[in-house]
N, C-alpha and C positions, 0 to 999 in steps of 0.2 A: 812833232814834223809837222810840215803843211801837205806831205804826201802821205799822211799814215790812214791807209783806210778803215781802222777801227776808231776812229777819230768820225772820219766819212758817216759812218753807221748807228754813231751815237745816240744819235737823237732820232726820235720816231717822226715828227716830221720829214727830216731826211730821206729816211727807211721808205717812208710813203712814198714820194716823187720817184725813189726808187724801184719802188716794187711798178708804179704808173709805170715807169720806162720800158721796165721787163716785157711790154708788148709788142716796144718796138718805137724808136724816134718821135720825137711828138714835141708840139711849140711849147713855149714859156706858158702861155696862159692855160691847152690841155693839162700840161703836167703839175701846177702849182693851183689849180681852180679851188676852190670848197676845202681850206686844208683849215680854215678856223683862225688865222692870225694875218698880221699886218703884213702889209707890203713891205716895210723899213726889213721887216722879219723873212720874210719869202726871199728877199736879193741876197741877208745875209748867210742862207742857209744853200740857196745853189753858189755864190761865191766859196762855200768851203768843200760844197762835193765837185765842182772844178777845181781847184786847188790840189783838191786829191787826187785830181785825173780819172775820178770814177763817172763824171759826167764829163760830155764835152758840146762844146755849141756851133754850131753853123748856120750864119747870116748870111740872107739869102736876103736882100731889096730890105726891107721893112720887118720878115722875119727871121723871129729866131728861131730855130730848134734846136730841141736837146736830145743827144742820146748817149746810152754807155757805153761806157768802156771798162768790158767784164777781165779784160787783162789787171787793172789795176786792184781788182779785187782778193787775185790768186793765195795772197798770202794770206788776207784775214779767212778764205774758203780751207785752206790747207791747215790752219790751226784750230778752224772749229771741228775737220776733221780729225783729226789727233782727237780733242778733247771728246768724241762723241762718245766712245764705248766709259769717259769713266761717268757721262755724264748719266748712261743710260743706267747703269751701275746703282749713280745716285738715285734716278727718278723711280725704281728699284722699291728701294729702298727705303723711299717716302711712301711711296702707294702701300706697302706693305704696313708702314706707322699709321697713313690714312685709315686704312682698310681695319684697324684694331680699333681705334679712338672716334668717339662721337665727337663728329664740328660742327658748329657752330655756324653757316652760313655767312660770307662774306658779303654774299650781293643778292640781297632778298627783293625778288620780283614778285610785282601783283597783280590783277588783270589791266590795271590801268598804268604803272609805270615801274620803273626800276629803281632802288633804293642801295647806298653802299651807308654802312656801317662798323663803326670805328669806334674800341674802346682801349684806352689808355690809363695806366694808372701811376701814378706818381706822388713821392714823399715830401709832397709840401700841400701848405695849405690852400682853401679855394680861392681863396683871393685873391693868391700869387696866381692860381691858372686863370682866374678870366681876369687878371692883368696882362698875363702873356698875350689872350686875343683882342687884345682891346686900348694896351698902349702902344702906339705908335713905335717907341723906341724900342719895346723889347720884341712886337711881331718881324721892325727891320731884322734882329738877328738869325731867324727861324723859319718864318713864313717864305719860303722857297723849295721847289724842287729840287733836289742834289745839295750834298755835299759841299760841293762846288760854285755852286748859284749865289745870289745875293741880293739882299729887297735892296734896291737904287733911293725907291719910293717908299711911303705907308701915310696914309691920312685916315681920320677915325671922327668922326661927328656922332659918339655915342649918345645917341636919343633914339626911339622909335620914330622912324620917316629917314633918320640920318644917314651920311651914307659915309660905305667903308671902298677902299683903293688904296690897292696894292700894285706895285710894279716890282716884278720879280727879272734878274739878268740872269741868263747862262753862262758858260765859261767859254763859248764864243762871241758873250756879247750881245745877245739875239733880247728885246727886253718882250715880257709877257705882262698886261694889265688886265686886273680880274679888279670888278668892285662888285658891291651889294648895297641892297637898301637895307635897314633893321626891320624889323617887326616885331623882335621882341628884346626889354633889355631887362635883365633882371637880374641885380648883382647880390652875390656872384654865383647864384645857382641856372641861371638859363640867359641864354643869348640865340638869337634866330635872326637870319638875312636872307631876301632874295639874291639868287648869285647870279652876277654876269660877267662871262666871261671875253675872250678875244670875240670882235664878231664873227661872226656865224658860227662858236665853235658850241659843238656839244653841249649841251648842259643849260643851256643861258636860261633864264628865267624862273630854273629850280631854287629847291630850300634846301637851306642848311639851317639844321636845327642841333647847340649844342647843352648838353647836360653834365651842370658839376657838381657834382654829391663828396663831401669831406666824410668820413667816419674814422676814428681810432686812429688818426696819425696819416692815412694817408688819403688819396683824394681820386676817385674815377671822374674819367671825361670822355664821354661818348659824343661822337659826331655822327652823323644822320645827315644825310644828303639825297634828297628824295626827289622825284618827279622829275626822273633822268630817261630821254628817251627807247635807251637802247641797252642793251647789257655790255654791248660796245664803251658807248659811252662813259656808264658806271665805271665797265674796267680801268678805263683811262684815268677816269677821275679820283678810283681806290689808290692809282698808284701815284699820283703827282699827291694826292692827302697822307699817303704812306712815308712818302718822302720827307712833304712838311715836319710832320710830324716825328720822323727820328729829330729833325733838327732841333723839335721843341723838348726832344726827351733831352740832350744835350744841354741844353739854355736851362730849363729847369730843375736838372740834377748836379750843377755847378754848385 
């Protein structure tokens, strides 16, 4: 539905726009500055918010001012309120479980930077996992941040100094481009590249290291994304990587 408030708030970029408008009306530039995505992507996100009625636009001369329409979010807020008690009980159960079990930190902080470390295990050979990260045809099947996303383009120049380019497209047709430059290529055990996301995106210039180890019919894959500026950037990138790797899980286990 065009006016679905849940669709309006489903994307983190749109949620950040809504948060900025929570302080009052603002110009388009004020609402969309430093979001780390391209201008076409910004335009598509604003269109979705306006179609849902969550954001209204007023044009005075050449100035476009945006404002929140809280009434459009009533259905979403009502649903959240109904679920709050259930969620609180679930969170309490999770907290009790975590208190009884030693946890490995998902985000590791050092004095110089923040790093994300993710480990997955597959019942597949190491060569197959290495191909999943380096073969453009396979990359297009999984390297996108969500089950309803797709990868429209994937380019790989597999050599030290070679370039990696992936274009992801979300359910609304908004595209996000990530590129990298390979620094390590050791088939099938190691792969590393310098990460470059959208212009201005947190984490641009950071490093990704992939370690692939096969033993007794199982292959362990450890992805470490290091050199991130802060914990917020690490949390955002971890969320994106987890969604991508959920897709990889489905591709590899077919």
